[in-house]
N, C-alpha and C positions, 0 to 999 in steps of 0.2 A: 901379370896376374891371370889366373884361370877364370875365364868368363864363360860359363856354359850357355848354350843357345837358349833363347826364350822358350821354345817348345819343350826342351828337356827340363828346364826349370819348372814349367807348368806340370810336367809329368811327376817330378819329385814332390811338388805341392799336393797333387791329387793322391799320390801314394801316402803322403803324410796324413792326410785326412782319412783315407780308407783304413790305414793301420790303426789310427786312433778310434775310429768307429768300431773296428773289429775288436779292439781291446775292451771297449764299453760293452759291446754285445756279449762277449765271452764271460765277463764277470757277472752280468745279469743272468745269463744262462746257468752259470755255476751256482747262482744263488737260488735258482728255482728248486721246487721240491721234487727233484728228479729221483727216480728209484735206483739209478745206476751210479754208485759211488765212484767206480773207475772212470766213467765218462766225466763226472764232475772234476775229478783230479786232473784229467787230461785238459779240460777247459781252463782250469786255474793255471796250469803250466803254460798253455798257449797264451793266456792273458799276460803272464809275466813276460814271455818272449816278445809279444806284440808291444807291450809297454816299453820295454828296453829298446826295441827297434824304433819306436816312436821318438824316444829321447835321442837316440843316435842320429836319426834324420834331422831332428831339430838342431842338434849341435853342428852338424855339417852345413846345413843351410844358414845358420847364424854366422859361421865362419865365412861363407861366401858373401853374406851381406856385409860383414865388416870389411872385406876386401874391396867391395864396391864403394863403400862409404869413404875409404881411405883416399880415393881419387876423386871424390865428389866435391862439388863447390861448397863453400862455407854455408850458404843458405840452402837448407833442405826443404823439399816440398812438404805440404801438410800430410800427404799420404805416406811419405817416407818417415816423417816424424811419428805417425800412428804406428807404422810397421815396427820401428825401433822400440816404442813404448810398450807394445804388446809383447815383444820378445823379452824385454827387461822384466816384465811381470811374470812371464812364463818360467824364466830360469829359476827363481827361488821356489816356485810352486813345484817344479820337478824335483828339486833337492829335498823339499819337505816330504813329498810323496815317497821317494826312495827310502829316506830315513825311517819313516813310520812303517812302511811295508817290511823293512828288513830288520830293524832294531827296536822300535818302540811300539810293540804290538798292543799295548794297553790303549792306544789311540786309534785302533783300526777302524773305528766308527766313522772317522773323517775321510777315509780313503775314497768311498764312492762319491760324495759331494765334491771332493777335491779333484777326482778324475773327471767328473762332468764339467767342472770349471775349466780344467786344463784343455779338454777337448773343445769347448766353446771358444776359448781364446785362440786355440790353434786354428780353428775354422776361420775366425776373423783375420788371423795373421795371413793365411793363404788367400782368403777372398779379397783382401786389400790389394793383392798383386795379380793373382790369376784371374780375378773377376774382370778387371779392365781389359786384360789380354783377350779373354774369351769374347767380351763384347766387341772388341775391335775385329776379332776374327769373324764375327757374325754380322758385321756391319754391311748394309747395302751400299754399294759404291757406284758413283757415276763415272764412266770412262769415256774419254774423248777419242774418237777414231777419225778425226778430221784429216790427219796426216795421210790416210789412205782413202779419203773421200767417202767415209762411211758414217759420218755424223757422230752422234753420241749414243751411248747405251747405258743401262743400269743393270748391275749384276750382284748376286750374292757371292761373296768371295769364297765361302766354304763350299757351296754347291758347285761353283765354277771350277774350283780346284779338284773336286772329286770327279767331275766330268772330264777334265783334262787328263787326270791320271788314268781313268778307264780307257779313254780313246788312244792316248799316246803310248801307253805301256804295251800296246800290241806289237809294236815294231822295234822298240829299243828301250834301253834302261832310262828311267826317269831322271837319273843323275845327269844325263846328257842335256836334258832340258833345263834342269835347275842350274847348271853351270854355264849355260849359253847366255850371251848378252847381245841383243839385237834391237833395232828400232822397229817401229810399227810395220814399215814396209818389209823388213826382213822377216818378221814373224808371219806376215800375210803370205809371203812367197812360200815359206816353209809349210804352212797349213794347207795351202793350195796343192803343193806337191804331195802331202800326206793324203789329202782327199782323193787324189787321182789314183792312189794305190788300190789294187783289188782288195775288197773286204775290209776297207778302213772303217766303214760304218759311221763316218763323220758327215752329218747332214749340214745344210747351209746354216740352220739355226745353231747347231753345235759349233760350227766353225766360228761363227760370230762371237759366241760365248767364250770359247777357248782363246780366241784372239784378244778379246777384251781382258781376260784374266792375265794372259802373258804380257800384254802391254802394261797392265797395272803393276805386276809383280817383277817381271824380268825384262823390262824394256829400257831402251835408252832414247832420250830425246835427240834425234839427229838433225833437228832444225837449227841447232847452234853449232859453232865450230868445236866446242868442247864435246858435244854429243857425237859429232862425226869422228873425232879422235877416239872417244870411248868405244865406238863401234869397231874402229880399226884395231885398237889395242886388244879387244875381246877376240877378234879374228886371229891376230898374231898369237895370242895365248892358246887358241884352239888348234891352229894348224901347224905353227912352226915348231911346237914341242914334240911333234911326232918323229922328227928325224934327228934332232939334237936338242941340247939344253937351251932354255930361253936366255941364259946368260950370254950365250954366243951372239944372239940377235941384239939384245939390249946393250951390249958392250961394243957393238960395231958402229962405226961412224962412216957414212958414205954420202955421196952426192945423190940428188934425186934420180939422175940418170942411172947411176950404179945400182940404186935400189930397184929401179924398174927392171934392169937386166937380171938382178938376183932373183926377184920374185917371179919373173917370167920363167927363169930356169927351173925354179922350184915347182911351178905349176906344170911344166912339161914333164918333170919327174913323176908327178902324181897323176898324170893323165890316164894311166892305166887303171886307177882306182875310181870306180864309178861314183859320181856324186861327191868327190872329196872337196873340190872347190865349186861353190855355187856361182851362178852368173853374177858378176858385179863384185864378188868378194876379193879377187886379186887387185882390182883397182882401189878398193878401200884400204887394203893392206899397204899398197904402194903409197897412197896418200898419207897414211899415218906415219910410216917410216920416213918418208920424204919431209915430213913436218917436224918430227921429234928426234931423228937420228942423223941429222946432218951436222957438219962442223959448226955452222952458225947456231943451230939450236942448242948443241951441247955447250958452246962457249957462252951463250946467253944464260943458260941455267947455272953455269959455274960462276958467272959474274954476279948473279942474283943470290948466290949462297945456297942454291938448291942442289939436290942430288943430281949427279950426272946422268942418272937413268930416269926415265919417265915413271910416273905413278903406276903402281901395280907391279913393279919389278922387285923380285926378292933377292936383290944383291946389295952390296955396300952396306949402308946404314940399316936397311931393312933386314938384311941377313943378320946383322948384329942384334937388331931388335928382337928377331925371332929367337936367337940364341939366349938373349936376356930373358925373354918370356918363358923359355923352357926352364931357365934357372929359377925364375920367380914362382913356377908351379911346384917346386919342391916343398915349400912349407905346407901347401894345400894337400899334397900327397901324404906328407907326414901327419897332418891333422886327421886325414881320412883313416890312415893306418892306426893311429892312436885311438880313435873312436871305435874302430872295429875290434881292437884288443879289449878295450873296456867293456864293450857290449858282450864279448865272449865270456869275460870274467864274471860279469853280473849274472848272465844266464846260467853258467855252470856252477858257480859257488853260491852257497847259502850260508848265512851266519850261524855259527854253532850255538847250541842252547846256552852255553856259558856266557857268550857275548851278547846274545839277543836279550833285550829287556822284555820278558814275556809275562809281565803282570797282566793277567787276562781280564779283559772287560767283556762282559756278556753282551755288550751292544753290538759286537761284530757278529753278524749272522752267517759268516762264511767259514771262519776258522773255529775248530772245536775248542772247547774249554780245556785249559791245562789242568794238571793234577795239583798245582800249587794251591794250598788251602786258601779259601777266600776269607779274609779277616772279617770278623763279625763287628759291625759298626754299632757302637753304643749310642750314637746320635739318632734320635727318632726321625722318621719322615712323616709328612702329612699327606694322606691319601684322600682323594675325592671320588665319590661313587659316580661312575659314568653310566653303567648299565646293570640292570637286574634281569636275569633270564630264568624262568621257571624250568627246572630240569625234571622233577617228579612232583607228585602231589605234596611231598613234605621236604623238598630240597630246592635250593635256588643257587645259581652261580652269580657272583658279583664281580664286576670289573671296576677297578679303581685306577685312576691316573695319578702319577707322581707329580705333585705340585712343586713349583720352584725349579731350580736348575739341576736338581739331583737326578741321577740315573741309577737304576738298580743293577747290582752285580750279584749273581748267585749261581746256584747249581740246580739241576732238576732233582726234585724230591724235598727241597727245603720248605720252610714255613715262615710265616710272620706272626709275631705276637702283637695283638691289637689292644689298645687301651680305650675301651668304650665308656662313654659317659652317659649313663641311663638314670634318669630320675635323681640327678645330683650325685650319683655314686659311680666311682671309677671301677670298672670290671675288666680284668685282663683275661684275654682268651687267645689261644694259639690256633691258627688254621693253616693247613698245608696249602701251598701254592699249586694251582691247577694249570696255570699258563706256562709256556716255555720260557726259560731264562734268556732266550735270545730276544725276547720282547722287553726292552729296557724302559719304555715309557709308561707301561701299565702293568698291573698285576691282577690276576683273577684268583678267586677262591670259591669253593663250593661249601655251603652250610646246610646241614641236615637238621631239621627241626626236632628238638628234644622236648618232651612234654613239660619238664620242669626247668628247662633252660631259658633263662631270661634273655640272654643275648641271641641265641639261635631263634627264639620266637620273634624277637624284635626284627632281626634281619630277614626272616621269611615273610613277615606280615606288614611291617611298617617302615622299612628302610626306604628313604626317598632319594631320588636322583639329586646329586649335589651335596649329599651328606659327607662330612669330613671326619677323619679319625686319625689319631696318632698311632704309629706302628713302628716296630723295631724288627729289623731283619734285612735280608733273608738269613735265617738261622738253621741250625741243625746239621748233623753229620750223616743223615739218611740220604745219601747222594749217589747218583749214577755217574760213574767215571768211564767215558767211552774208550779210553786207552787201556783200561784194565778189564772192564766187563764186556767181553765179546759175546757171551751167551748169558741171557738173564731170564729168570722166571719170576713173574710178578703175581702176588697173591693179594687180592683185595676183598674185603668184607664190607658191604654197604658203602658208606661214605668214605671208606678207606681207599676208594679209587682215586681220590683227589691227587695225591703226590705221584701216583703211578701214571695218570694221564699226562702229567707234566713231563715225565720221562719219555713217554711215547711221542708227545709233540716235539720234544727236543730232538729225538732221533729223526723225526720227519723233517724238521727244519734244516738239519745239517746233512740230510740224505745219508745217514750212517747205515752200514750194512750189519748192524748188531742183530743177532738172532734173539727174538723175544717171544715169550709165551705168557699170556695173561690168563690167570684163573680168577674169575670174578663171581663171588657168591652173594646172592641177594634172595630176598624172600619170594617175590613174584616178579613178573616181567615189568610191571608198572613201577617197580622200585629200581630199575636200572638207571643209574645216573650217567649222563653223557652218552646215551644210547646212540644218537645220531653221529656223534663225534667218533665213537669207537668203530662204527661201521665204515665211516670215511677213512679212518686210519687203516682199517683192515684191507681196504682196496688200494691204498697208497703205499703201504709197507709190505713188500713181498716176503719179508722174513718174520712177519708177525702172525702168530696163531692166537685166536681169541676163543676162550672156553668160558661160557656163562653157565653157572650152576644155580638152579632155583631150589631153595629149600622147601618152598610151598608152591609147587608148579601149577601154572594155569592149565586149563583144559586145552588139549591139543599141543602142549609143549613137548618137543621131541628131543631136547637136549638133556644133558646130565641133570640129575635131581638129587636131593638129600644133602647130607654133609659130604664134604670133600674127602676122598679116599685115596690111599696110597696107590691103588691100581690105576686110578685115573691119571695121577701125576706121572707115573711110569709110562703110561701109554703115549703121552705127549712129549716127554723129555727123553731123548735117546741116550744121552750120557749125563746122568744126574750130577756126577762129581765135577763136571766141567762148567757148571752153571753157578751164577751168583743169584741169591734169592732175596727178593724184596717183599716184606710183609707189612701190611697196614690194614687195620680194622679193629673191631672190638677186642677186648682183652681175651675172652674165651676163644674167639676165632683164631687169634695169633698163637695162643698156647697149643691149640689143636693142630695147626699147620706145622708148628715147630716140632712137635712130637712125631708127626708123620714124616717130616724130612729127616729127622734123626733116625727113624726106623729104616729109611731108605739108604742110610749110610752117608748122609750129608754132614760134612764138617760144620760144627756150630759157628766157626769163624766166617763161613760163607753165607750166613743167614743174617740179613740186616732187617731191623724192625723199627717202625715208627709208632710210638705209643703216646697217647694223649689222655689226660684226665684219669690217670691211675688213682687208686685209693690212697689216702694218706696213710703213712706208716705210723699207726697209732701204737705207742708204747706206754704201758701203764707205769705210773710212778707211785711207789709206796708212800704211805703217810709219813713214815719216819725217815724217808730218804734225805740225804744231805746234798745240797747243791754241789755240782761239779766245779763251777766257776762262774765268772761274770762275763756277759756278752755286752759290749758297748757298741751301739749303732750311732755312728758319728753324725750323719746327716739328720737323723731324727732326734738327736740329743737325748738319747735314752740308754740307760744301763740296767740290765735285768739279770737275774740268776737263772741258770739252766741246770738240768739234771742229767745224769748218766743216760746215754742212749738217745737223747733228743737231737734231732737235726736242727741246724741253725735256721732253716726255713720254718720249722714248727715253732721254734722260740719266737721268731719275728712275728708270725701270724697270731700267736697267743697274746702278744702285747700290742697288736694293732699296727705293726710296722709293715708297710707295703713293700714286698719284694716280688716282682713279676715272676710267675711260674706257670708251668703247663703240665709236663708229663710226670713230674715228681719222682722220676726214677733215674735221673742222671743221664737221660738220653738226648734231650732236646737242647740243652744249654741255655734255656730262657732265664733261669734263676742265677746265672753266673754273677757273682758279686766280688769286688776286690777285698781281699783280706789285708788290713792295714798292719795288724800285729797279732802275734799268737800263732798257735799251731793247730791244725785240724787233720782228721783222718777221713778221707772220702771212700765210700763203698766201692765206687769205680769212677772212671773219668771219661767214659765213652763220649759224653756230650760236651766236653770241654775242649774248645778249640786250642791247639798248641800255642797260637799267638797270644791268646788271652792268659793261658797258664803262665807264660813267661812274664806277664805283667802282674801276676799275683792274684788272679781271679780263682774262685772256688765255686763248686756247685753246691749251693746251700741246701738243696733238697736231699743230698746224700752226704753232706759234710757234718761231722760231729767233732766238737771242740775237745782238745785234750787238756785245756786249762783256760785261763782268761784270754779272751780274744777281742779284737776291735775290727768292725766292719764298716765299709763305706756305704751305708744304707740308712 
């Protein structure tokens, strides 16, 4: 089996941790509100590569661990058990992360906590093995030098090894030292010879430290017979292989006298090579061969069932073992190749849109929202007021948290319909969302105080922290789509800034390179809602241009004034036809802007409007008019007659049947109600979500019955 050296194993472990840390850092960097979209994309790609490399290293190290365990004893140590347990936990977590990242993108909110968990467990996995190894490497060790009459000494193995490498590498390759096997006296003689060389730089203190290290790491105890033989074998391996293969030596059988003659002859051959045989080394070689390679020694090993060659020889059974080991390495090589191939496939290929389950959750703050329509939930959510912040003298921004386990899914520009309970009366009001849809745990709105508005006055004056309200949403089709809207022009009048600030915050959160121009009309400077936030966004978004127009300018105001003009729009928009236009504000303001855009040649299909609180479509009914049919409201257990031209919402309100509504122009979708039977004609269906339409919902504010109908209201 392939057993990699402990230092190399430690290097793999450190690489594993560093790659995991890099993957974590890259995804956090990509999540920052950077202005460079290209850099963000590069970081996400680098994160993917680091993540897959992290998994590949884990698989390879797990395979090596399994090979080790196969030959281990039945009883494993506690540390080994912990190692196996952590690896078993990591394997399914890796699988879940890959599946979510590639195929189940509606759950991308779990990727960051899952990644942090994997990195933490990976750190524990490596620390449980590399930690003890490092501690051993850094241990202070007591070394006995009694064999050379130098007493005892205490050294730091790491520092001593570094000193040895610096001093000894001046004259020869360090592999020569690592492969040498000597006793304490042999190392002392070697070091003394090195000190005598000119420019060696080895002081007496250095010599003692180096000797202590070599005795600790590369020495043989020559005080015993086995130690003497080990020294002799090391010398044979070092010297005899220079002229011929070691097999020739270890397969030879001679008497001690014959070995003495042979070694003496070899020494005479090498006499011309300075320093080839050190004093005393020929005698040790002769002693070793005279002990192990005589007819009596070979016969004794054969009788005892041992190899005919001494330990350390790579012949006979050991040669076969080496060949077997080479064969056993083939599965490991195959596993390595397989992991490399899978790594390449994961990095190069991405699941197609048809295969990937891309139901978008706005909780993922890294991936942009898809164009798939977000289904409108008919189930209300309970919101609790967390913060109220004064924006202007007559407007306030309110932040609500979502109670329970629900998370919000929406698009920038949508709104919520709130059911307020004031003085025992339920009042439904729709407010645009000002927070970015990437924030799934809370929602913000901005409310401008209206003199006769019961709800707006209450929220500006008396709303207390902890207030709860039932709400439905996010709703509406006034939405920004980053894949379609590359250039946008935003027109806000007064509190109409609310959905547009949501769009800009969304662009900032996802670091989009959308080119945006905001035209914001207010009466005076003190009426600018989100003034500080707009200035902040202006500095963070390089592609944002902010144009504030005061209709009643303050003294010293140097910006545009009066009503919005076509010349001003043209001066800021280079190619009007390539923009998508978002309008929100009072009815008169939006009508004015719409006419300006049409005069500039803008296609009406490129103008998106958000309208709230439009006037009711009052249609007179003559005294002698005959009812057109009957409308049955099933939940209210009420059946009433209606006349030609009346909308179903007007019929419901006339008889006290509550159907939530807001814009009353078929734009927002708040009044969508299921039609159980009958047939209706809708003026238009802009605010009706296609998913709801297939379920039989109609917009009651613009729906007029053709005969008897039955509604789920």
